[in-house]
C-alpha positions in Angstrom: -24.5 19.3 -9.7 -24.4 22.8 -11.1 -27.4 25.1 -11.6 -26.8 27.8 -14.2 -29.1 30.8 -13.8 -30.4 32.8 -16.7 -28.5 36.1 -17.4 -31.5 38.1 -16.2 -32.0 36.1 -13.0 -32.5 38.5 -10.0 -30.9 38.2 -6.5 -34.3 37.0 -5.3 -34.3 34.2 -7.9 -30.8 33.2 -6.8 -31.8 33.2 -3.1 -34.9 31.1 -3.9 -32.7 28.4 -5.5 -30.2 28.6 -2.6 -33.0 28.0 -0.1 -34.3 25.0 -2.0 -30.8 23.5 -2.1 -30.3 24.0 1.7 -33.8 22.6 2.5 -32.7 19.3 0.9 -29.6 19.1 3.1 -27.0 20.4 0.6 -24.6 23.4 0.6 -25.0 26.0 -2.0 -21.9 27.7 -3.4 -22.5 30.7 -5.7 -20.2 31.9 -8.4 -21.1 35.1 -10.2 -19.7 35.2 -13.7 -19.7 37.9 -16.3 -22.9 36.6 -17.9 -24.4 33.8 -15.7 -24.5 33.0 -12.1 -23.7 29.4 -11.3 -24.8 27.7 -8.1 -22.9 24.6 -7.0 -24.8 21.9 -5.1 -22.4 20.2 -2.7 -23.1 17.3 -0.3 -22.6 13.6 0.3 -26.0 12.7 -1.1 -27.5 12.7 -4.6 -30.4 14.7 -6.0 -32.1 12.1 -8.1 -34.7 14.4 -9.7 -33.1 17.5 -11.3 -36.5 18.6 -12.7 -37.2 20.2 -9.4 -34.7 23.0 -10.5 -35.1 22.7 -14.2 -38.8 23.7 -13.9 -38.0 27.0 -12.4 -38.2 29.9 -14.9 -35.0 31.6 -13.7 -32.9 28.5 -14.3 -31.2 28.1 -17.6 -29.6 24.7 -17.2 -28.8 22.0 -14.6 -25.5 20.2 -15.2 -24.4 16.9 -13.5 -20.7 17.0 -12.6 -18.9 13.6 -12.6 -15.8 14.9 -10.8 -15.7 15.1 -7.0 -14.0 18.5 -7.0 -17.0 20.6 -7.9 -15.9 24.0 -6.6 -12.3 23.7 -8.0 -13.7 22.6 -11.4 -13.6 24.9 -14.4 -17.2 23.8 -15.1 -18.3 25.5 -11.9 -16.2 28.7 -12.8 -15.1 28.9 -16.4 -13.2 32.1 -15.8 -9.7 32.0 -14.3 -9.5 32.9 -10.7 -7.2 35.8 -10.0 -5.9 36.2 -6.4 -4.9 39.6 -5.3 -2.4 40.1 -2.5 -1.3 43.7 -1.9 0.1 44.9 -5.2 0.4 41.4 -6.8 -2.1 39.4 -8.9 -1.7 35.6 -9.1 -3.5 34.0 -12.0 -3.9 37.1 -14.1 -2.0 38.4 -17.1 1.2 38.9 -15.1 3.5 36.0 -14.0 4.0 36.0 -10.2 7.5 35.4 -8.7 7.8 34.2 -5.1 11.4 34.2 -3.8 13.4 34.0 -0.7 15.3 31.6 1.6 14.0 28.1 2.4 14.1 29.0 6.1 14.4 32.2 8.1 17.7 31.8 9.8 18.3 35.3 11.2 17.1 38.9 10.7 20.3 39.9 8.9 20.1 36.9 6.4 16.5 37.7 5.6 16.9 41.4 5.3 19.8 41.2 2.9 18.0 38.8 0.6 14.7 40.9 0.7 16.7 44.0 -0.1 18.2 42.3 -3.2 14.8 40.8 -4.3 13.0 44.1 -3.9 15.6 45.8 -6.2 14.9 43.1 -8.8 11.1 43.8 -8.6 10.0 40.8 -6.6 6.9 41.6 -4.4 6.3 38.1 -2.8 8.8 37.1 -0.1 9.0 33.5 1.0 10.6 32.1 4.1 9.9 29.2 6.4 9.4 29.9 10.1 8.2 26.4 10.8 10.1 23.7 8.9 8.9 20.1 8.5 12.1 18.1 8.2 12.7 14.4 7.5 15.2 14.2 10.4 14.1 15.3 13.9 17.7 16.6 14.4 17.6 19.1 11.5 16.9 22.8 11.9 13.1 23.2 12.6 12.8 26.9 12.1 12.6 29.9 14.4 8.9 29.8 15.0 7.2 33.1 15.9 10.5 34.9 16.0 10.9 34.0 12.3 7.4 35.3 11.5 8.3 38.6 13.2 11.4 38.9 11.1 9.4 38.3 8.0 6.9 40.9 8.9 9.5 43.5 9.7 11.4 42.9 6.5 8.3 42.7 4.3 6.9 45.9 5.7 10.2 47.7 5.1 10.4 46.7 1.4 6.6 46.7 0.7 6.4 42.9 0.1 3.8 40.3 0.8 4.8 37.2 2.9 4.5 33.5 1.9 5.2 31.1 4.8 4.2 27.6 5.7 1.6 26.5 8.3 2.2 23.0 9.5 -0.8 22.3 11.7 -4.2 23.7 12.6 -3.0 25.0 16.0 -0.6 27.3 14.1 -3.2 29.0 11.9 -4.2 31.8 14.4 -0.5 32.7 14.9 0.4 32.6 11.2 -2.6 34.7 10.2 -1.2 37.6 12.3 1.9 37.8 10.2 1.5 35.9 6.9 -0.3 37.1 3.7 -0.3 33.7 1.9 -0.3 30.5 4.0 1.5 27.6 2.4 0.5 24.0 2.9 3.6 21.8 2.2 3.6 18.6 0.2 3.6 16.5 3.4 0.4 18.2 4.6 -1.5 18.1 1.3 -3.8 15.4 2.8 -3.9 16.7 6.3 -7.6 17.1 6.1 -8.1 18.6 9.5 -5.7 21.4 8.6 -7.3 21.9 5.2 -10.8 22.2 6.8 -9.6 24.8 9.2 -7.9 26.8 6.4 -11.3 26.9 4.7 -12.6 29.2 7.4 -10.0 32.0 7.1 -9.8 34.9 4.7 -6.3 34.4 3.5 -4.9 32.9 0.3 -3.6 29.4 0.5 -0.6 28.1 -1.5 -1.3 24.3 -1.7 1.6 22.1 -2.8 1.1 18.8 -4.5 2.1 15.8 -2.4 5.1 13.7 -3.2 3.0 10.8 -4.6 -0.3 12.6 -5.2 -2.3 12.5 -8.4 -3.7 15.7 -10.0 -7.2 14.6 -8.9 -6.0 14.2 -5.3 -4.5 17.7 -5.4 -7.8 19.2 -6.6 -9.7 17.3 -4.0 -7.4 18.8 -1.3 -8.2 22.2 -2.7 -11.9 21.3 -2.5 -11.6 20.6 1.2 -10.5 24.2 1.7 -13.0 25.7 -0.7 -15.9 23.8 0.8 -15.3 25.9 4.0 -15.7 29.1 2.1 -12.1 30.1 1.3 -11.9 30.3 -2.6 -8.4 31.8 -2.7 -6.3 28.8 -3.5 -3.0 28.7 -5.4 -2.0 25.3 -6.6 1.7 24.4 -6.7 3.4 21.7 -8.8 6.6 21.0 -6.7 7.7 17.7 -8.2 6.6 14.1 -7.5 8.6 11.1 -6.3 9.4 8.7 -9.1 12.0 6.0 -9.7 14.5 8.7 -10.9 17.3 9.5 -8.5 19.3 12.1 -10.6 17.1 14.8 -9.1 15.5 15.2 -5.7 12.0 14.8 -7.3 10.6 14.9 -10.8 8.9 18.1 -11.9 5.7 17.2 -13.7 5.6 19.9 -16.3 2.6 18.2 -18.0 0.6 18.7 -14.8 0.5 22.5 -15.4 -1.6 22.5 -18.6 -3.7 19.6 -17.3 -4.6 21.4 -14.2 -5.2 24.6 -16.1 -7.8 22.8 -18.2 -9.5 21.1 -15.3 -9.5 23.9 -12.8 -9.9 27.7 -12.7 -7.4 28.0 -9.8 -4.0 29.5 -10.5 -1.0 27.1 -10.8 2.6 27.9 -10.0 5.7 25.7 -10.0 8.5 25.1 -7.5 11.6 24.1 -9.4 13.7 24.4 -6.3 12.1 21.5 -4.5 11.4 19.6 -7.7 15.1 19.3 -8.7 17.0 19.8 -5.4 19.9 21.0 -7.5 20.9 24.7 -8.0 21.9 24.4 -11.6 18.6 22.8 -12.6 16.3 25.4 -11.0 16.6 28.0 -13.9 15.9 25.6 -16.8 12.9 24.1 -15.0 11.6 27.5 -14.1 11.7 28.6 -17.7 10.0 25.4 -18.8 7.2 25.8 -16.2 6.4 29.4 -17.4 6.5 28.3 -21.0 4.0 25.5 -20.1 1.5 28.0 -18.8 2.3 28.3 -15.0 1.0 31.5 -13.4 4.2 31.9 -11.5 7.2 30.2 -9.8 8.6 30.0 -6.3 12.4 30.1 -6.1 14.6 29.6 -3.1 17.3 32.3 -3.0 20.1 32.6 -0.5 23.1 35.0 -0.2 25.3 32.1 0.9 23.7 28.7 0.1 26.8 26.8 1.2 26.1 27.9 4.8 22.3 27.6 4.7 20.6 25.7 7.5 18.0 24.2 5.1 18.2 23.1 1.5 21.3 25.0 0.5 21.9 22.7 -2.5 18.8 23.9 -4.2 19.0 27.6 -3.3 20.3 29.9 -6.0 22.8 32.7 -5.5 21.6 36.3 -5.9 23.3 36.8 -9.2 21.8 33.5 -10.5 18.3 34.6 -9.5 18.8 38.0 -11.2 19.8 36.3 -14.4 16.8 34.0 -14.2 14.4 36.9 -13.5 15.6 38.6 -16.6 15.2 35.4 -18.7 11.6 35.1 -17.5 11.0 38.7 -18.6 12.0 37.6 -22.0 9.8 34.5 -22.1 6.7 36.2 -20.8 5.8 38.2 -23.9 6.2 35.2 -26.1 3.3 33.5 -24.3 1.3 36.7 -24.0 2.1 37.3 -20.4 4.0 40.0 -18.4 6.5 39.8 -15.5 
């Protein structure tokens, strides 16, 4: 349920409503818009008589929400959420580009790629220090050493860091180094991890699970938001279908669907979606044209020797060409890069 306050409602009026909600065993989540303040009523029970709130003078309207993802819903917050990380805005007028290697393999490898990306204009550096792999014998990442490399390189080139956290026990360590904590597709429904991420003050990049519906993705975001962390970036990274020509199937239609249902920014991951280097650029272009707020691209100076996902990592020159193409697409859809 949502309680829409009148435009002239005071802070005292809002606090009164908040106290009434909490007294009935619910949580109150406040969203201050340009005109109205909206208070979300969240809990596992039902308020049967909405007239309790409708009768209060400072209340304009009480709305029943049928969807389970109240905080992530655009009904709760009609305006787009814009997440600010250092010099970058995600969800605003500009298209955000996250780029870097799948995994941090060495300081030299990361530094050379970051130098190149910085010259292109990229401000968000991705790189995995902890790598969830299908095979237990595959490269699992450098751990804290990889995080230290990311921090050194990002500081040198004035970039923000995007890196994956795999379990709740890693959050404290990752927060020391990482600007945006990524939740991978395999962990989209790791609810213990999601709950803990709700208590930190860092943006979360939440990837859609391999077989997850859009509603399930938004419910996972709700887990984080219910803890108090509203800085969620949703990521369409491809779903598993019957098709075997690509690694996954990038669900382009999910982008406008999510944008209509939720105020949270949405980016696309064409690298994991296709798994094929030559398919990354066309799918990145399509995602931006469909309304994505950004893309995350795997870039490697020598993909053929990469320890992780080399087949889907683009060469430096290929990324530069794609970046320039996205610059050309952006004005057509009234965006900037």
